[in-house]
C-alpha positions in Angstrom: 80.0 287.1 20.3 80.9 286.9 16.6 77.9 286.9 14.3 77.8 283.9 12.1 75.4 282.5 9.4 73.7 279.4 10.8 72.3 278.0 7.6 69.2 275.8 7.0 68.8 274.3 3.6 65.3 273.9 2.0 65.6 271.3 -0.7 68.6 268.9 -0.2 68.9 268.0 -3.9 71.7 269.0 -6.2 72.2 272.5 -5.3 71.1 272.0 -1.7 73.8 269.4 -1.3 76.3 271.8 -2.9 75.4 274.5 -0.3 75.8 271.9 2.5 79.3 270.9 1.2 80.7 274.3 0.2 79.1 276.9 2.4 81.2 275.8 5.5 84.3 276.8 3.4 83.0 280.3 3.6 82.7 280.1 7.4 79.0 279.2 7.3 77.6 276.7 9.8 75.0 274.4 8.2 72.6 273.5 11.0 69.6 271.8 9.4 67.9 270.6 6.1 64.3 270.2 5.0 63.0 268.0 2.1 60.0 266.1 1.1 62.1 263.2 -0.2 63.1 260.6 2.5 66.2 259.7 0.5 67.5 263.2 0.5 66.8 263.5 4.2 68.8 260.3 4.8 71.6 261.9 2.8 71.6 265.0 4.9 71.8 262.9 8.1 74.7 260.9 6.7 76.5 264.2 6.1 75.9 265.2 9.7 73.1 267.6 9.1 69.8 267.4 11.2 67.0 266.7 8.8 63.3 267.5 8.8 60.3 266.3 6.8 58.1 269.0 8.3 58.7 272.7 7.3 57.4 274.2 10.5 59.6 272.1 12.7 62.5 272.9 10.4 61.9 276.7 10.7 61.9 276.4 14.5 65.4 274.8 14.6 67.3 276.3 17.4 69.8 279.0 16.4 69.1 278.9 12.6 69.1 282.5 11.3 69.5 282.1 7.5 67.7 279.9 5.0 68.8 279.0 1.4 66.0 277.7 -0.8 67.1 275.2 -3.4 63.8 273.7 -4.6 62.0 273.6 -8.0 61.5 277.2 -9.1 57.6 277.2 -8.9 57.7 277.0 -5.0 60.3 279.6 -4.3 57.8 282.3 -3.5 55.7 280.4 -0.9 58.8 278.9 0.8 60.5 282.4 0.9 57.5 284.0 2.5 57.1 281.2 5.0 60.7 281.5 5.9 60.6 285.3 6.3 57.4 285.1 8.5 59.5 282.7 10.7 62.1 285.4 11.1 64.8 284.0 8.9 67.0 285.8 6.4 66.6 284.2 3.0 68.8 283.4 -0.1 67.0 281.9 -3.0 68.5 279.8 -5.7 68.2 281.3 -9.1 65.8 282.2 -10.7 64.4 283.9 -7.7 60.8 283.0 -8.8 58.7 282.7 -11.8 57.5 286.3 -12.3 58.2 289.9 -11.5 54.8 290.1 -9.7 55.9 287.2 -7.4 59.3 288.8 -6.7 57.6 292.1 -5.8 55.5 290.2 -3.3 58.5 288.5 -1.8 60.4 291.7 -1.5 57.5 293.4 0.2 57.4 290.6 2.8 61.1 290.8 3.5 60.8 294.5 4.1 57.8 294.0 6.3 59.8 291.4 8.3 63.0 293.4 8.3 64.9 290.4 6.9 67.5 290.0 4.1 66.2 288.6 0.8 68.8 287.9 -1.9 69.5 285.4 -4.7 72.4 283.0 -5.2 73.9 284.7 -8.3 77.2 283.0 -7.7 78.4 283.3 -11.3 79.2 287.0 -10.8 82.4 285.6 -9.3 83.3 283.3 -12.3 86.9 283.8 -13.5 85.9 284.0 -17.2 83.3 286.7 -16.5 85.8 288.7 -14.3 88.5 288.5 -17.0 86.2 289.6 -19.7 85.1 292.6 -17.6 88.6 293.6 -16.8 89.7 293.6 -20.5 86.5 295.6 -21.5 86.4 298.0 -18.6 90.1 298.9 -18.9 89.6 299.8 -22.5 92.1 297.2 -23.8 90.1 296.7 -27.0 88.7 300.2 -27.3 85.0 300.9 -27.3 83.1 297.7 -27.2 80.5 297.1 -30.0 79.4 293.5 -29.4 79.6 291.0 -26.6 78.8 287.3 -27.2 78.2 285.1 -24.2 77.8 281.5 -24.9 77.6 278.2 -23.1 77.4 274.8 -24.9 77.0 271.3 -23.6 76.6 267.9 -25.1 74.3 266.1 -22.7 71.1 267.1 -24.3 68.6 265.7 -21.8 67.3 267.4 -18.7 67.1 265.8 -15.3 64.1 265.7 -13.0 61.8 268.7 -12.5 63.9 270.9 -15.0 62.2 269.0 -17.8 58.8 270.5 -17.1 57.6 274.1 -17.8 55.2 274.2 -14.8 58.1 273.8 -12.4 60.3 276.5 -14.2 62.4 274.2 -16.3 64.4 275.0 -19.4 67.6 276.7 -20.3 66.4 280.3 -20.0 65.7 279.8 -16.3 68.6 277.5 -15.7 71.6 279.0 -17.4 70.2 282.1 -19.1 69.4 283.7 -15.8 73.1 283.5 -14.8 74.3 284.9 -18.1 71.7 287.8 -18.1 72.6 288.7 -14.6 76.3 288.9 -15.5 75.6 291.3 -18.3 73.1 293.4 -16.5 75.4 293.6 -13.6 78.1 294.9 -16.0 75.8 297.6 -17.3 73.7 298.5 -14.3 72.6 301.9 -15.5 72.3 301.2 -19.3 68.8 300.5 -20.5 68.0 297.5 -22.7 66.0 299.0 -25.5 65.2 295.9 -27.6 64.9 292.2 -27.1 64.8 289.4 -29.7 64.7 285.8 -28.6 64.4 282.4 -30.3 63.7 279.4 -28.0 63.9 275.9 -29.4 63.7 272.2 -28.3 66.4 270.4 -30.3 65.5 267.0 -28.8 61.7 267.6 -28.8 61.5 268.3 -25.1 58.8 270.2 -23.2 61.2 273.1 -22.4 63.8 275.1 -24.3 67.1 273.2 -24.6 68.6 275.8 -27.0 68.1 279.5 -27.3 69.6 282.7 -28.8 68.8 286.1 -27.4 69.9 289.5 -28.8 69.8 292.5 -26.6 70.3 296.1 -27.7 71.7 298.5 -25.1 71.1 302.2 -25.2 74.3 303.8 -26.3 76.0 300.5 -25.5 77.2 297.3 -27.2 75.0 294.7 -28.8 74.6 291.7 -26.5 74.2 288.2 -27.8 73.5 285.3 -25.4 73.3 281.7 -26.6 72.9 278.4 -24.7 72.7 274.9 -26.1 72.6 271.5 -24.4 73.2 269.4 -27.5 76.1 271.1 -29.3 79.1 268.9 -30.1 81.6 271.5 -31.2 82.4 274.4 -28.8 82.4 278.1 -29.6 84.2 280.6 -27.4 82.7 281.2 -24.0 83.2 285.0 -24.7 83.8 286.8 -28.0 84.0 290.6 -27.8 84.5 293.0 -30.6 85.9 296.5 -29.9 87.0 299.4 -32.2 90.6 298.7 -31.2 90.8 294.9 -31.0 89.0 291.6 -30.3 88.8 289.5 -27.2 88.2 285.7 -27.1 87.9 283.5 -23.9 87.5 279.9 -24.9 86.2 278.4 -21.7 85.5 278.9 -18.0 89.0 278.1 -16.9 90.6 280.9 -19.0 93.5 278.7 -20.0 93.1 279.6 -23.7 92.2 282.8 -25.4 93.5 286.3 -25.4 93.0 289.6 -27.1 94.4 291.0 -30.3 95.0 294.6 -31.3 96.3 296.3 -34.5 99.9 297.4 -34.5 100.5 300.4 -36.7 103.5 300.0 -39.0 104.5 301.1 -42.4 103.4 297.7 -43.8 100.2 298.3 -45.9 97.2 296.3 -44.9 95.2 294.8 -47.8 96.8 297.2 -50.3 95.9 295.0 -53.2 93.5 292.2 -54.0 95.1 288.9 -53.1 94.2 285.3 -53.8 93.1 283.2 -50.8 91.6 279.8 -50.5 88.2 281.4 -50.7 89.2 283.3 -53.8 90.3 286.8 -54.6 89.7 289.4 -51.8 91.0 292.5 -50.2 89.0 293.1 -47.1 89.2 289.4 -45.9 92.8 288.9 -46.8 95.1 287.7 -44.0 96.5 290.6 -42.0 100.3 290.8 -42.1 101.7 289.5 -38.8 103.7 292.6 -38.1 100.5 294.7 -38.1 98.8 292.9 -35.2 99.8 292.1 -31.7 98.5 289.3 -29.4 98.0 289.7 -25.6 97.4 287.0 -23.0 94.3 287.0 -20.8 95.0 289.0 -17.6 95.2 287.3 -14.2 92.2 288.0 -12.0 91.7 286.9 -8.4 88.1 286.0 -7.6 86.6 284.3 -4.5 82.9 283.2 -4.5 83.0 283.1 -0.7 82.7 286.9 -0.8 79.0 286.4 -1.3 78.6 284.8 2.1 81.0 287.2 3.7 78.8 290.0 2.4 75.7 288.4 3.9 77.3 288.4 7.4 78.3 292.1 7.0 74.7 293.0 5.9 73.4 291.2 9.0 75.8 293.4 11.1 74.5 296.5 9.2 78.1 297.2 7.8 77.4 296.6 4.1 74.8 296.7 1.4 73.8 293.5 -0.4 75.9 292.6 -3.4 73.0 290.9 -5.1 70.3 293.5 -4.6 66.5 293.0 -5.0 66.2 295.7 -7.7 68.9 293.9 -9.7 67.1 290.5 -9.4 63.9 292.3 -10.5 65.6 293.7 -13.6 66.7 290.2 -14.7 63.2 288.8 -14.1 61.7 291.6 -16.2 64.2 290.9 -19.0 63.3 287.2 -18.9 59.6 288.0 -19.2 60.4 290.0 -22.2 62.4 287.2 -23.7 59.6 284.7 -23.3 57.2 287.2 -24.8 59.5 287.9 -27.8 59.9 284.1 -28.4 56.1 283.5 -28.2 55.3 286.4 -30.5 58.2 285.8 -32.9 59.3 289.3 -33.0 61.6 291.9 -31.6 60.2 293.9 -28.7 61.0 297.6 -27.9 61.6 297.8 -24.1 63.0 300.0 -21.4 64.6 297.6 -18.9 
């Protein structure tokens, strides 16, 4: 008989509903949902999913072998452990939990139970990220000196539990965890040696709605991560400087952007001081068009259903997890350092 993920959803809110709708596209069978909100249980039933208001009854649902936890962040740990003790494999929504210590306890329980424990870091499959990696890793702009990863929105206000620090709200734990995971996955063996973070509340909320984080990699590029929920002019999603060119990706869809490299000709570059709108300059003078070359962004095929396909193969014993526990731990360790840097108002020397 073909092994298949028969998924139960804990927390049928925004992301729980997303899993219920999209997981079947990856060949997953959604068999049950659990929530404490009667309205969400009714929504699950309307979508053809058996719904439970009792966790023990849910965990005993016949045939269910995998659970995804899509609840407020502060209860991820207890729900994960209860699910593991019930013999289920578990995928947790990001962030995995609120601390490294909690994650270590969750991993220990999964190893004791002999069950899979992973995290839904689905943005490793984002097209913009994959395109950026391809350009960088193929050396198209030379040795990379700086990578800027940025997401801006205009909505400003948070919704529901994400407005409260005690539930794990704020942009570091909402969007930051994705962006840090992308970069740490790109540089798995390169240590972060310093962390500087500034967290702000633009709209005087209880959690961070704007942050800037600068990470120094040992013998690697400087990483700059910025997220804002109340920024009305966009900056590029990715901006990467190399010693042989520059990459810009404007948005998630990769429909605009590209990379530019120097073209070596007999035409002198900045031979004399010239007059620009900003005044006389040599170094900042416009580069003659014949001395530079533009390239379009490469095409990249990406399919987020690979994450679910991987889980099936791990269950069969054929593959290793793509989103591994030690990778999750590294990101949580980095986030703890980010919060500490912001609280102390200084750069921290680390080995992460």
